[in-house]
N, C-alpha and C positions, 0 to 999 in steps of 0.2 A: 125401189131403193131410189134417194135423190141422188140426180145426178145434174150436172151443169158441163156443158160442151162448148168451148169458145171456138172460133174462127175467126177469119179474115184479115189477120195478122198479115204482115210480110216486110218488104223494102220499100221504100218510097223516100223520094227526096224533099229536102227542107222547103215547107211552102204547099206539099201536095196534101191529100187525104186518104183517108181509108174509113171504113164501117166494118167493125167489128160486131159479131153476132154470139150468143149464148143460148143455147137451145136447154131448156130445163125441163124435166122428167121426174116422174114418182111422188111429186106432191100437187097440191093445188096451188095453181102457179099466181094467180090475182089476190091470193090472203096474203102474199107476202112483199115486203118493200126488199128490192135488189139492188145492188152497186156495184161499179166497176171501181179496181184497184190495181196499182201498177206498183211493179219491183225491179227497179234496175241493179246490176251485179254489185254488191257489197253493202248494198243500202237496203233498209226498211220496206215492207209495202206502205203503200199511202193512197190514201182515199184519192177516189178521181170523181165519182158521181155518183149518185143516188137517186131512187124513184120509188115513191110508196106503189101499195100493190095497185092500186087504180089509174096510176100515171098522172093524176093529179098534181104532188108535191115531188119537185124536182130539188136539188141541190149540187153544187158543184166547188170542185177545191179553186181555190183563186186562178192558182196556174193556169185552168186551161177554161176558166168563165169566158164566153164571149166567141169560144172557139170548138169545143164539144158540146155534143147535146146526148141527154143520153134518153130511151125512149122504149115503151116495151110494148107488144102484140099479144097481147091476153090470149087471144083467139088461137094465136100460132104458140105460145108459151116460148117465146123468144124475146130477150132482152137486146138492146143494140147501142151502139158509141157510135157515132158519127163522128170524126174526127177530121177537123178541116185546120188550114195553115199551120200543118205539123212543123215542130221543132226537134232538133237533133236529142234535147233536153226529154223532150215527150218517149225517148229511145226507154222500151222496158219490157218487160214481160207482162201482159194487162190479163188480169184475172176476174171474172165474173164469180159474185159470191150472193148467199141469201142470208137476208136478216133475218132473226129470229121473232117470233111472235111476240111481243109483249118486251121488247130488248132492243138493245142499238147494237147488239153483238152479231158477227156472223159468222151459221153456225154451217153453213156448206159452201165449197169452194169448186171452181173449175180446176183444168189443167193447166189452162193458162194459153195465151198465144203471144207471140215473139212480135214485137213492131218496131222496127229498126228506120230512123231516118238520118239521111244524109246529108252532110253540108256540101 
């Protein structure tokens, strides 16, 4: 069965950095695009970044461009999100997701990891 498990969240001061990881299992990891999304309390889930199966193509939300880097290690079935120059508005639960083949829709999600940025 498909499983996605995020880790690496925590409490950090504004301007600091965190590195999130998402370990995938139950499918051929390099065949699927992956993405990071986040959800703050009372708000809808929003797109953060995505990466193609090979890692060649990446996309970022304007709000994180230049600060966050999405990457993947296909040999380890692991997705990463390096977050630098964190801001209080980055505070949210961060989720990794798998994009369905031949689709822009995400069909599996991890349990999420909390990122809290203090001012």
